[in-house]
C-alpha positions in Angstrom: 0.0 0.0 0.0 1.1 3.5 -0.8 0.2 6.7 1.0 -1.2 9.6 -0.9 -2.6 13.0 0.1 -5.9 14.5 -1.1 -7.8 17.8 -0.9 -11.6 17.6 -0.8 -14.1 19.1 -3.3 -15.8 22.2 -2.1 -19.5 21.4 -1.5 -20.7 24.8 -2.6 -18.5 25.0 -5.7 -18.4 21.5 -7.3 -15.3 21.0 -9.3 -13.3 23.2 -7.0 -10.7 21.5 -4.7 -8.8 23.2 -1.9 -8.0 23.1 1.8 -5.6 21.1 3.8 -4.2 17.8 2.7 -5.5 14.5 4.2 -3.6 11.3 3.9 -4.9 7.9 2.7 -3.6 4.5 1.8 -4.2 3.2 -1.7 -3.1 0.3 -4.0 -4.4 2.2 -7.1 -2.1 3.7 -9.6 -2.8 7.4 -9.0 -1.3 10.6 -10.3 -1.6 14.1 -8.9 -4.8 15.6 -10.2 -6.8 12.3 -10.3 -10.3 12.6 -8.9 -11.2 9.8 -6.4 -13.8 8.8 -3.9 -12.3 9.3 -0.4 -14.0 7.7 2.6 -14.4 10.1 5.5 -16.1 10.0 8.9 -19.1 11.7 7.3 -19.4 9.4 4.3 -17.6 9.4 0.9 -16.3 12.6 -0.6 -14.9 13.6 -3.9 -11.2 14.4 -3.6 -8.3 15.3 -5.8 -4.9 13.6 -5.4 -2.3 16.2 -4.4 0.8 14.0 -3.7 1.7 10.4 -4.3 4.3 8.1 -2.7 4.2 10.0 0.6 6.8 8.7 3.0 5.3 7.1 6.2 7.7 9.2 8.3 5.7 12.4 7.2 2.6 11.1 8.9 2.4 11.5 12.7 2.6 8.1 14.4 -0.8 8.5 16.1 -2.5 9.2 12.8 -1.1 6.2 10.8 -3.5 3.6 12.4 -6.4 5.8 11.5 -5.7 6.2 7.8 -8.6 5.0 5.5 -8.1 3.5 2.1 -9.0 5.0 -1.3 -10.3 2.2 -3.5 -11.9 3.8 -6.5 -11.7 6.7 -8.9 -14.6 9.1 -9.0 -15.7 7.9 -12.5 -16.1 4.3 -11.1 -12.8 3.0 -12.4 -10.5 0.9 -10.3 
């Protein structure tokens, strides 16, 4: 599994992505700019990949066990 970071789609302005980065695991072949479905505490959200191949050392140790997994692209592809 790789670690990637995403930024979420703005709910008021669809197609606009901004804000702080959130980290996820994935086994998908992703590139920056890809749009994915990211699981969150409040359900699935559209998100854009910001960074790929993030080193585990960049993630605080207490956060690593909480990382969720991105399993699909927004267009339904895997």
